[in-house]
C-alpha positions as CSV (number, residue, x, y, z in Angstrom):
1,X,-6.1,-7.1,31.5
2,X,-3.1,-5.3,30.2
3,X,-1.8,-8.6,29.3
4,X,-4.8,-9.6,27.4
5,X,-5.0,-6.3,25.9
6,X,-1.6,-6.7,24.4
7,X,-2.1,-10.3,23.2
8,X,-5.2,-9.5,21.5
9,X,-3.7,-6.6,19.6
10,X,-0.7,-8.8,18.7
11,X,-3.1,-11.4,17.6
12,X,-5.1,-8.9,15.4
13,X,-1.7,-7.8,14.0
14,X,-0.7,-11.1,13.1
15,X,-4.0,-11.8,11.3
16,X,-3.8,-8.6,9.4
17,X,-0.4,-9.2,8.2
18,X,-1.2,-12.7,7.2
19,X,-4.4,-11.2,5.4
20,X,-2.2,-8.8,3.8
21,X,0.5,-11.2,2.8
22,X,-2.5,-13.4,1.0
23,X,-3.9,-10.1,-0.8
24,X,-0.3,-9.4,-1.7
25,X,0.5,-12.6,-3.6
26,X,-3.1,-12.3,-5.5
27,X,-2.3,-8.7,-6.4
28,X,1.2,-9.4,-7.5
29,X,-0.1,-12.2,-9.9
30,X,-2.7,-9.9,-11.2
31,X,-0.1,-7.0,-11.6
32,X,2.1,-9.3,-13.7
33,X,-0.8,-10.5,-15.9
34,X,-1.8,-6.9,-16.4
35,X,1.7,-5.8,-17.1
36,X,2.1,-8.3,-19.9
37,X,-0.6,-7.0,-22.4
38,X,0.3,-3.4,-21.5
39,X,4.0,-3.9,-22.7
40,X,2.6,-5.5,-25.9
41,X,0.2,-2.5,-26.2
42,X,3.0,0.1,-25.5
43,X,5.2,-1.5,-28.3
44,X,2.5,-1.4,-30.9
45,X,1.7,2.2,-30.2
46,X,5.2,3.3,-30.2
47,X,5.9,1.7,-33.6
48,X,2.6,3.3,-34.9
49,X,3.8,6.7,-33.4
50,X,7.3,6.5,-35.0
51,X,5.8,5.7,-38.5
52,X,3.1,8.4,-38.2
53,X,6.0,11.1,-37.4
54,X,8.0,9.7,-40.1
55,X,5.1,10.3,-42.5
56,X,4.4,13.8,-41.0
57,X,1.0,12.4,-39.8
58,X,-0.6,13.9,-36.3
59,X,0.5,11.9,-33.5
60,X,-1.1,13.6,-30.4
61,X,-3.7,11.0,-29.6
62,X,-1.0,8.0,-29.9
63,X,1.4,10.2,-27.6
64,X,-1.6,10.5,-25.0
65,X,-2.1,6.8,-25.0
66,X,1.7,6.0,-24.7
67,X,2.0,8.4,-21.6
68,X,-1.1,6.9,-20.1
69,X,0.3,3.4,-20.6
70,X,3.6,4.3,-18.9
71,X,1.6,5.9,-16.0
72,X,-0.4,2.6,-15.6
73,X,3.0,0.5,-15.9
74,X,4.3,2.9,-13.1
75,X,1.5,2.3,-10.7
76,X,1.7,-1.6,-11.4
77,X,5.4,-1.5,-10.5
78,X,4.7,0.3,-7.3
79,X,2.1,-2.3,-6.6
80,X,4.4,-5.4,-7.3
81,X,7.1,-3.9,-5.2
82,X,4.7,-3.4,-2.3
83,X,3.2,-7.2,-2.7
84,X,6.5,-8.9,-3.4
85,X,9.4,-6.7,-1.8
86,X,12.7,-7.7,-3.1
87,X,15.2,-8.7,-0.2
88,X,18.0,-5.9,0.0
89,X,21.3,-6.6,-1.9
90,X,23.6,-5.1,0.5
91,X,26.9,-3.6,-0.6
92,X,29.1,-1.0,1.1
93,X,27.7,2.4,-0.2
94,X,28.5,6.0,0.4
95,X,25.2,7.6,1.5
96,X,26.1,11.1,0.3
97,X,26.4,9.6,-3.3
98,X,23.1,8.0,-3.1
99,X,21.6,11.6,-1.9
100,X,23.3,13.3,-4.9
101,X,21.5,10.5,-7.2
102,X,18.3,11.3,-5.7
103,X,18.6,15.1,-6.1
104,X,19.6,14.5,-9.7
105,X,16.7,12.5,-10.6
106,X,14.3,15.1,-9.0
107,X,16.1,18.2,-10.1
108,X,14.0,18.7,-13.4
109,X,10.8,18.8,-11.4
110,X,12.2,21.0,-8.6
111,X,13.3,23.6,-11.0
112,X,9.8,23.6,-12.8
113,X,8.1,24.2,-9.3
114,X,10.8,26.6,-8.2
115,X,11.8,24.3,-5.4
116,X,15.4,25.1,-3.9
117,X,17.3,21.9,-3.4
118,X,19.8,21.9,-0.4
119,X,22.4,19.3,0.6
120,X,25.6,19.6,2.1
121,X,27.7,16.5,2.2
122,X,29.4,15.7,5.3
123,X,33.2,16.5,5.8
124,X,34.0,12.7,6.1
125,X,32.2,9.9,3.9
126,X,29.3,8.0,5.8
127,X,29.5,4.3,4.3
128,X,26.9,1.8,5.2
129,X,26.3,-1.7,4.3
130,X,22.9,-1.4,2.3
131,X,21.2,-1.8,-0.8
132,X,21.9,1.4,-2.6
133,X,18.9,1.1,-5.1
134,X,16.5,0.7,-2.4
135,X,17.8,3.5,-0.1
136,X,17.6,5.6,-3.3
137,X,13.9,4.6,-4.0
138,X,12.9,5.3,-0.2
139,X,14.5,9.0,-0.8
140,X,13.0,9.4,-4.0
141,X,9.6,8.6,-2.4
142,X,10.0,11.0,0.3
143,X,11.3,13.7,-2.1
144,X,8.4,13.4,-4.3
145,X,6.0,13.6,-1.6
146,X,7.7,16.9,-0.5
147,X,7.5,18.3,-4.1
148,X,3.7,17.6,-4.1
149,X,3.1,19.6,-1.2
150,X,5.3,22.7,-2.7
151,X,3.7,23.1,-6.0
152,X,4.5,26.7,-6.1
153,X,7.9,26.9,-4.7
154,X,9.8,26.0,-1.4
155,X,12.6,24.3,-0.1
156,X,13.6,20.6,-0.1
157,X,16.5,19.7,2.2
158,X,18.3,16.6,2.8
159,X,20.6,16.3,5.7
160,X,23.0,13.3,6.4
161,X,24.8,12.9,9.5
162,X,26.0,10.0,11.9
163,X,24.8,10.9,15.3
164,X,25.9,7.5,16.7
165,X,28.8,5.2,16.0
166,X,26.8,2.4,14.5
167,X,24.0,4.3,12.7
168,X,23.5,7.1,10.3
169,X,20.5,9.5,9.9
170,X,18.9,10.9,6.7
171,X,16.5,13.7,7.2
172,X,14.1,15.0,4.4
173,X,12.6,18.4,5.2
174,X,10.2,20.5,3.2
175,X,8.6,24.0,3.8
176,X,5.2,22.6,2.8
177,X,2.1,22.8,5.0
178,X,3.0,20.0,7.4
179,X,1.2,16.8,8.0
180,X,-2.6,17.1,9.2
181,X,-2.4,15.8,13.1
182,X,-5.2,13.2,12.0
183,X,-3.2,11.7,9.4
184,X,0.3,11.4,11.4
185,X,-0.8,8.0,13.0
186,X,-2.1,6.4,9.6
187,X,0.7,7.5,7.2
188,X,2.1,4.1,6.5
189,X,-1.1,2.2,6.4
190,X,-1.2,0.5,2.9
191,X,-3.5,2.3,0.6
192,X,-4.1,5.4,2.8
193,X,-3.3,8.6,0.9
194,X,-4.4,12.2,1.4
195,X,-3.8,12.9,-2.3
196,X,-6.6,12.7,-5.2
197,X,-4.2,10.5,-7.1
198,X,-2.1,7.9,-6.1
199,X,-2.2,4.4,-4.6
200,X,-1.0,5.3,-1.1
201,X,1.8,2.6,-1.1
202,X,4.9,4.9,-1.2
203,X,5.2,5.4,2.4
204,X,4.5,1.9,3.4
205,X,7.1,0.6,0.9
206,X,9.5,3.3,2.4
207,X,9.1,2.1,5.8
208,X,9.6,-1.5,4.9
209,X,12.9,-0.4,3.1
210,X,14.1,1.1,6.3
211,X,13.0,-1.8,8.5
212,X,14.6,-4.2,6.3
213,X,17.8,-2.5,6.6
214,X,17.6,-2.6,10.6
215,X,16.3,1.1,10.6
216,X,13.1,3.1,11.1
217,X,11.1,5.8,9.3
218,X,9.6,8.4,11.3
219,X,7.7,11.7,10.6
220,X,7.4,15.0,12.4
221,X,5.9,18.5,11.8
222,X,8.7,21.0,11.9
223,X,8.0,24.0,14.6
224,X,9.0,26.5,11.9
225,X,6.5,24.7,9.3
226,X,6.8,21.7,7.1
227,X,7.4,18.1,7.7
228,X,10.4,16.0,8.3
229,X,10.9,12.4,7.6
């Protein structure tokens, strides 16, 4: 019975993966088709906005349209990354530099929310063979999620260490409300989200990046409050 249950579960997983792959191909094609006209519309809006600004005309509506187009493009890019993930381009990278770049990218938003950023680089460089852009994308995803749950201040800390000879560990910690127990088992499901906005693909993409690098992504609630990824 145990063997049958395992085989049945594996069979369902394979079918689900195949189904997701087919959906992913269709979704990627659709996303590309939508992105092309969006690019044309964005260029026309930007041109008209610049001309209106030069003539001293009000441009508030055009600015709103431009921002909404940029938001749609951002969502489509996330969708495309999920549907057709690029293969890692591995190079020797210093992980502390990737962490610093990540914190620089989110620094402006963190200051607005009065969130303190903490990172102490290790005494000796930790160099790994990885795709620096993808690792940074993973860290940005986790950091933005942390900022989402700390709208009125808190602490976002990234720790980098090497607990074993052949692997490095990055921990992203926040002082938010933590992860609801009912959500813990579903965090990495595509399109699952506890937010009012968002596609629910950030953690699914992040987990895949970790796995493609021979690693894993785990989430826990901290005893003192907040979450750790």
